C-alpha positions in Angstrom: 11.1 -2.1 21.7 7.4 -2.5 21.0 7.2 1.3 20.4 9.8 1.0 17.7 7.9 -1.7 15.8 4.6 0.2 16.1 6.3 3.3 14.8 7.7 1.3 11.8 4.2 0.0 11.2 2.8 3.5 11.0 5.7 4.6 8.7 5.0 1.6 6.4 1.3 2.4 6.3 2.1 6.0 5.3 4.4 4.6 2.6 1.5 2.6 1.3 -0.8 5.6 1.3 1.8 7.5 -0.8 2.1 4.6 -3.1 -1.7 4.4 -3.5 -1.8 8.2 -4.3 0.9 7.6 -7.0 -1.1 4.7 -8.4 -4.2 6.9 -8.6 -2.1 9.6 -10.5 -0.8 6.9 -12.8 -4.3 5.6 -13.5 -5.5 9.2 -14.2 -2.7 9.6 -16.7 -3.9 6.5 -18.5 -7.5 7.8 -18.7 -8.9 5.7 -15.8 -10.7 8.1 -13.4 -10.1 7.4 -9.7 -12.7 8.6 -7.2 -10.5 9.6 -4.2 -13.6 9.9 -2.0 -14.5 6.3 -2.5 -10.9 5.1 -2.9 -10.9 3.3 0.4 -13.7 1.1 -0.7 -12.3 0.3 -4.1 -8.6 0.3 -3.5 -8.3 -3.4 -4.5 -10.1 -2.6 -7.8 -7.8 0.3 -8.5 -4.7 -1.7 -7.6 -5.8 -4.4 -10.0 -6.5 -1.8 -12.8 -3.0 -0.5 -12.3 -1.6 -4.0 -12.6 -3.6 -4.7 -15.8 -2.6 -1.3 -17.3 1.1 -1.7 -16.7 1.1 -5.3 -17.9 -0.6 -4.4 -21.1 1.8 -1.5 -21.7 5.2 -3.0 -20.7 4.5 -6.7 -20.3 5.5 -6.4 -16.6 3.7 -5.3 -13.5 4.5 -1.7 -12.5 6.8 -1.0 -9.6 4.2 0.9 -7.5 2.2 -2.3 -7.3 5.0 -4.2 -5.6 5.9 -1.2 -3.5 2.3 -1.0 -2.2 2.1 -4.7 -1.4 5.5 -4.6 0.4 4.5 -1.6 2.4 1.3 -3.1 3.6 3.0 -6.5 4.5 5.7 -4.7 6.4 3.1 -2.6 8.3 1.1 -5.7 9.2 4.2 -7.6 10.3 5.6 -4.7 12.4 2.2 -4.1 14.0 1.8 -7.7 15.0 5.4 -7.9 16.4 4.9 -4.6 18.3 1.7 -5.7 19.9 3.1 -9.1 20.8 6.1 -7.4 22.5 3.8 -4.9 24.3 1.6 -7.8 25.5 4.7 -9.8 26.6 6.1 -6.9 28.6 2.8 -6.2 30.5 
C-alpha cells in the first residue's frame, strides 16, 4: 500500500512540473521572460507573477496557479502517508 501512495506522490509531482512549464509559457506570452535554468530557484517568484498577471487581466487567479498548488499538496500528502505506511510495516 505504501508503494501506491509513493507512486501517487511521484505522479502528482510530475503534474506540478507540467503545470509550472505551462505557467512559464503563459508568462512568456505575457512578455515576462522566464529563465528555465534558474526556475527552480525562482519558482515562487514566477508563480506570484502568474497570479498577479492573471488577476490584472481577468480579475481572478488563473487555473494553473490552483492546479500547481493542488498538485504539490497532493504530492506532499501522499509522500507522507506512503512513508508512514512503509515505516509502520517494517
